[in-house]
C-alpha positions in Angstrom: 27.3 -14.0 -20.0 26.8 -14.2 -16.2 29.0 -11.2 -15.6 26.8 -9.1 -18.0 23.6 -10.3 -16.3 24.9 -9.3 -12.9 25.9 -5.9 -14.2 22.5 -5.3 -15.7 20.8 -6.5 -12.5 22.9 -4.2 -10.4 21.9 -1.1 -12.3 18.2 -2.2 -12.6 18.1 -2.7 -8.8 19.5 0.7 -8.1 16.5 2.5 -9.8 13.7 0.0 -9.2 11.1 1.0 -6.7 10.0 -1.0 -3.6 7.6 -3.9 -4.0 3.9 -3.1 -3.8 2.4 -3.3 -0.3 -0.2 -6.2 0.1 -3.0 -6.2 2.5 -5.6 -8.9 3.4 -9.3 -8.5 4.2 -9.9 -7.7 7.9 -6.4 -6.4 8.5 -6.1 -3.4 10.8 -4.4 -0.5 9.1 -3.9 3.3 9.3 -5.1 5.5 6.5 -3.8 9.1 5.8 -6.4 11.9 5.9 -5.3 14.8 3.7 -7.7 17.2 5.3 -6.7 16.6 8.9 -3.0 15.8 8.0 -3.0 12.7 10.3 -3.3 8.9 10.2 -6.6 7.3 11.3 -7.3 3.7 12.2 -9.2 1.6 9.8 -9.7 -2.0 8.5 -9.3 -3.4 5.0 -12.7 -4.4 3.6 -11.4 -5.8 0.2 -9.2 -5.1 -2.8 -10.7 -3.0 -5.6 -10.7 -3.6 -9.3 -8.2 -0.7 -9.6 -4.5 -1.5 -9.1 -3.0 -0.6 -5.8 -6.3 0.4 -4.2 -8.3 -1.0 -1.3 -11.7 -0.4 0.3 -11.0 0.7 3.9 -13.6 1.1 6.7 -12.8 3.8 9.2 -13.6 3.8 13.0 -17.1 5.4 12.3 -18.0 2.6 9.8 -17.7 4.7 6.6 -16.0 2.9 3.7 -13.4 4.7 1.5 -11.3 3.7 -1.5 -7.6 4.3 -0.7 -4.5 3.9 -2.8 -1.9 1.8 -0.9 0.5 4.8 -0.6 -2.0 6.2 1.9 -2.4 3.0 3.8 0.1 1.5 6.3 0.0 -1.6 8.5 -1.0 -1.2 12.1 1.9 -2.0 14.5 
């Protein structure tokens, strides 16, 4: 039984995607701007009711909703 479970886990793990990125309120991040094709500084305001999305405030103070694939942690 254990051998079968390990076999299934091995093949599941090969195709499973990475874990979802998590951000906290006030965290400094970079957001991708599709128009300028560059990463801009921002800050997480809060998580939205939509899955994988956050409200992010940019350097000018404007708040945007961004999917977490367009947000990365500031180094």
